[in-house]
C-alpha positions as CSV (number, residue, x, y, z in Angstrom):
1,M,-31.1,-34.5,-34.8
2,A,-27.3,-34.4,-34.3
3,F,-27.4,-30.6,-34.3
4,L,-29.9,-30.5,-31.4
5,K,-27.9,-33.1,-29.5
6,T,-24.8,-30.9,-29.9
7,I,-26.6,-27.8,-28.7
8,L,-28.1,-29.7,-25.7
9,I,-24.7,-31.0,-24.7
10,F,-23.2,-27.6,-25.0
11,L,-26.0,-26.1,-22.8
12,L,-25.6,-28.8,-20.2
13,V,-21.8,-28.3,-20.0
14,F,-22.3,-24.5,-19.9
15,F,-24.8,-24.7,-17.0
16,A,-22.8,-27.3,-15.2
17,I,-19.7,-25.1,-15.3
18,R,-21.7,-22.1,-14.2
19,I,-23.1,-24.0,-11.2
20,I,-19.7,-25.4,-10.2
21,W,-18.2,-21.9,-10.4
22,R,-21.0,-20.5,-8.2
23,L,-20.4,-23.2,-5.6
24,S,-16.6,-23.0,-5.6
25,K,-16.2,-19.2,-5.9
26,P,-16.2,-18.5,-2.1
27,Y,-13.5,-21.1,-1.6
28,I,-11.4,-19.8,-4.4
29,F,-11.6,-16.2,-3.2
30,R,-10.9,-17.3,0.4
31,Y,-7.8,-19.1,-0.8
32,V,-6.6,-16.2,-3.0
33,T,-7.1,-13.6,-0.2
34,K,-5.4,-15.8,2.3
35,K,-2.3,-16.1,0.0
36,A,-2.4,-12.4,-0.7
37,G,-2.5,-11.7,3.1
38,E,0.4,-14.0,3.7
39,K,2.4,-12.3,1.0
40,F,1.5,-8.9,2.4
41,E,2.6,-9.8,5.9
42,D,5.8,-11.3,4.5
43,M,6.6,-8.0,2.6
44,A,5.6,-5.9,5.6
45,G,7.9,-7.9,7.8
46,R,10.8,-7.4,5.5
47,F,10.0,-3.7,5.3
48,T,9.9,-3.1,9.0
49,N,13.1,-5.0,9.5
50,Q,14.9,-2.8,7.0
51,A,13.3,0.5,7.9
52,Q,14.3,0.4,11.6
53,P,18.1,0.5,12.1
54,K,19.4,-1.0,15.3
55,Q,19.7,1.7,18.0
56,P,21.5,1.2,21.3
57,K,19.3,0.6,24.2
58,R,18.7,3.6,26.4
59,P,17.1,3.8,29.8
60,E,13.5,4.8,29.8
61,G,12.8,8.5,30.3
62,T,16.1,9.9,28.9
63,T,16.0,12.6,26.3
64,T,18.4,12.4,23.3
65,I,19.0,15.1,20.7
66,L,20.2,13.7,17.5
67,N,20.9,16.9,15.5
68,K,22.1,20.0,17.2
69,P,20.8,23.1,15.5
70,N,23.3,25.8,14.3
71,M,22.5,28.7,16.6
72,G,25.6,30.8,15.7
73,Q,25.0,31.2,12.0
74,Q,22.6,33.9,10.8
75,S,21.5,34.3,7.2
76,K,23.5,37.0,5.5
77,K,21.6,36.9,2.2
78,S,20.0,40.1,1.1
79,V,16.4,39.4,0.2
80,G,15.9,42.6,-1.7
81,E,13.9,45.8,-1.3
82,Y,10.3,45.8,-0.1
83,I,7.9,47.6,-2.4
84,D,4.4,48.6,-1.2
85,Y,2.0,48.7,-4.1
86,E,-1.2,50.7,-3.8
87,E,-4.4,50.1,-5.6
88,I,-5.5,52.6,-8.1
89,D,-9.3,53.1,-8.5
């Protein structure tokens, strides 16, 4: 009789935990996703602050060239001889 009592208690505890888990699962997942979202926003906020260096304010509509291309230098490297291969049937 003690064996059946033990199995019955085990099954009751198992099903009680299962029911409690089903009822609390939405709240747990909502809490976890909220915390993950807060952590993501915090990390994204740090990244955007570091990624954008402070630039001086310019009037709207002005054009600024940051890197001037080198127009005077031409490549003096020899790339080699061109060989035209023909197909043989």
